[in-house]
C-alpha positions in Angstrom: 95.8 97.0 85.2 96.4 94.6 88.1 99.7 93.1 89.2 99.2 89.8 87.4 98.4 91.6 84.1 101.6 93.6 84.4 103.5 90.5 85.0 101.9 88.8 81.9 102.6 91.9 79.8 106.3 91.7 80.9 106.9 88.2 79.6 107.7 89.1 76.0 110.2 91.7 77.2 111.8 90.2 80.2 110.9 86.5 80.1 108.9 84.3 82.4 111.1 84.9 85.4 109.9 88.4 85.8 106.3 87.4 85.6 107.0 84.7 88.2 108.5 87.3 90.5 105.5 89.6 90.1 103.1 86.7 90.7 105.1 86.0 93.9 104.6 89.6 95.0 100.9 89.3 94.4 100.7 86.0 96.3 102.4 87.7 99.2 99.8 90.4 99.3 96.9 87.9 99.2 98.4 85.8 101.9 99.1 88.9 104.1 95.5 90.0 103.7 94.2 86.6 104.8 96.6 86.4 107.7 95.7 89.9 108.9 92.0 89.0 108.9 92.8 85.9 110.9 94.9 87.8 113.4 92.1 90.5 113.8 89.6 87.7 114.5 92.0 86.1 117.1 92.6 89.5 118.8 88.9 90.3 118.7 87.8 86.9 120.1 87.8 87.9 123.8 86.6 91.4 123.1 83.7 90.9 120.7 81.2 92.0 123.3 82.8 95.5 123.2 82.1 95.9 119.5 78.6 94.4 119.7 77.4 96.5 122.7 78.5 99.9 121.4 76.0 101.5 118.9 77.6 102.7 115.6 80.9 101.0 116.2 80.5 98.3 113.5 81.1 100.6 110.6 84.1 102.2 112.4 85.5 98.8 113.1 85.1 97.6 109.5 86.9 100.8 108.3 89.7 100.3 110.7 90.1 96.6 109.9 90.2 97.6 106.2 93.1 99.9 107.0 94.9 97.1 108.7 94.4 94.8 105.8 95.8 97.5 103.3 99.0 97.8 105.3 99.3 94.0 106.0 101.7 93.3 103.1 104.1 96.0 104.4 104.4 94.6 107.9 107.8 93.0 108.3 107.3 90.5 111.1 104.6 88.3 112.7 104.9 90.4 115.9 104.0 93.6 114.0 101.2 91.9 112.2 99.6 90.6 115.4 100.3 94.0 116.9 98.3 95.8 114.2 95.4 93.4 114.8 95.6 94.3 118.5 95.4 98.0 117.5 92.2 97.4 115.6 90.4 95.8 118.5 91.8 97.9 121.4 90.5 101.1 119.7 87.0 99.9 120.8 87.9 99.0 124.4 87.4 102.6 125.6 84.5 104.9 125.2 84.3 106.8 123.1 86.4 104.5 120.7 89.8 105.9 119.9 89.6 105.3 116.2 91.6 108.2 114.8 94.5 107.4 117.2 94.3 103.7 116.0 94.6 104.8 112.4 97.7 106.8 113.3 99.2 103.8 115.2 98.6 101.5 112.2 100.4 104.0 109.9 103.4 104.1 112.2 103.4 100.3 112.7 103.5 99.9 109.0 106.8 101.9 108.9 108.5 99.9 111.5 111.0 97.1 110.9 111.9 94.4 113.5 115.1 96.5 114.1 113.0 99.5 115.0 110.9 97.4 117.3 114.0 96.0 119.0 115.2 99.6 119.8 111.8 100.6 121.0 111.6 97.6 123.3 115.0 98.4 124.7 114.0 101.9 125.5 110.9 100.6 127.3 113.0 98.8 129.9 112.7 100.5 133.3 116.0 99.2 134.6 119.0 99.1 132.3 120.4 95.9 133.8 117.1 94.1 134.5 114.2 92.6 132.6 111.8 93.7 135.3 108.5 94.7 133.8 107.0 97.9 135.1 105.4 101.2 133.9 107.1 102.1 130.6 106.5 105.8 131.4 109.1 105.4 134.2 111.9 104.1 131.8 115.2 106.1 132.1 117.0 107.5 129.1 119.4 105.2 127.2 122.7 106.7 126.0 123.9 105.5 122.6 126.7 103.5 124.2 124.2 101.4 126.1 122.1 100.8 123.0 125.2 99.6 121.1 126.2 97.3 123.9 122.7 95.8 124.2 122.1 95.5 120.5 125.6 94.9 119.0 124.2 93.4 115.8 122.6 96.8 115.1 125.7 98.9 115.8 126.0 100.5 112.3 122.2 101.0 112.1 121.6 102.6 115.5 121.9 106.2 114.4 119.4 106.0 111.5 117.1 103.8 113.5 117.0 106.4 116.3 116.6 109.2 113.9 113.6 107.5 112.2 112.0 106.6 115.6 112.3 110.3 116.6 110.7 111.4 113.4 107.8 109.1 114.1 107.3 110.7 117.5 107.9 107.4 119.4 111.1 108.4 121.3 112.6 111.7 122.6 116.0 112.8 123.5 116.8 113.8 127.1 119.8 115.1 129.0 121.2 112.5 131.4 121.7 113.3 135.0 124.8 112.5 137.1 124.6 109.7 139.6 124.2 105.9 139.3 126.7 105.4 136.5 130.3 106.2 136.1 130.0 106.6 132.3 127.5 109.4 132.5 128.1 113.1 132.8 125.8 116.1 132.7 126.5 116.9 129.1 125.4 113.5 127.7 122.0 112.7 126.3 120.0 109.6 125.9 116.7 108.5 124.5 113.5 107.3 126.1 110.0 106.5 124.9 107.7 109.4 124.3 104.1 109.1 125.6 103.1 108.2 122.0 105.8 105.5 122.0 104.4 104.0 125.2 100.9 104.0 123.7 102.3 102.3 120.5 104.0 99.5 122.4 101.1 99.0 124.7 98.7 98.6 121.7 101.1 96.3 119.8 101.3 94.1 122.9 97.5 94.1 123.3 97.5 95.6 126.7 94.3 97.1 128.0 94.4 99.5 130.9 93.8 103.0 132.1 96.5 104.3 129.7 94.2 103.6 126.8 91.7 106.1 128.1 94.2 108.9 128.6 
């Protein structure tokens, strides 16, 4: 039985409002599927030669795109949706294609909220007091106090967000070193992106480079 049928069956019990809500959920899924297809096409536009020139990649691409479409209704922001579309196409920008890694990246992206992404992007900053863009692998650990100061609207959510990001393998805890900040001492710890977290953000951002082949 599909969602619409469930909603119709619910009318005698719950009334038309329940059916309307179920229909709204179904419409959201359909719209998410269509938008994901559009985003994949847009992400693929400048990279189509990569797919066409590699033998045997078409079926792998279709399977990966189907995975992205399945998770599309779960994605909680336009940024995540476009990021998953990028993951699909970037998997084929290296040889051999990194399809299994892309499937994993899609699964993790489907679990992220915009709040998770805000914390990840914070940890990706190389300099605490600067927006300078540089190699994310060089980012220094962020203690909780800095996270709370930089994202005050997430103050009560920081601990569970960090715990979830750690469980996804995207960040890791590190002991902080003395020097450079009066608030730090050798017993404090902070968090930084893991190598997998760097890969995830690079793919979400649609970046193509040597890191993709590592």
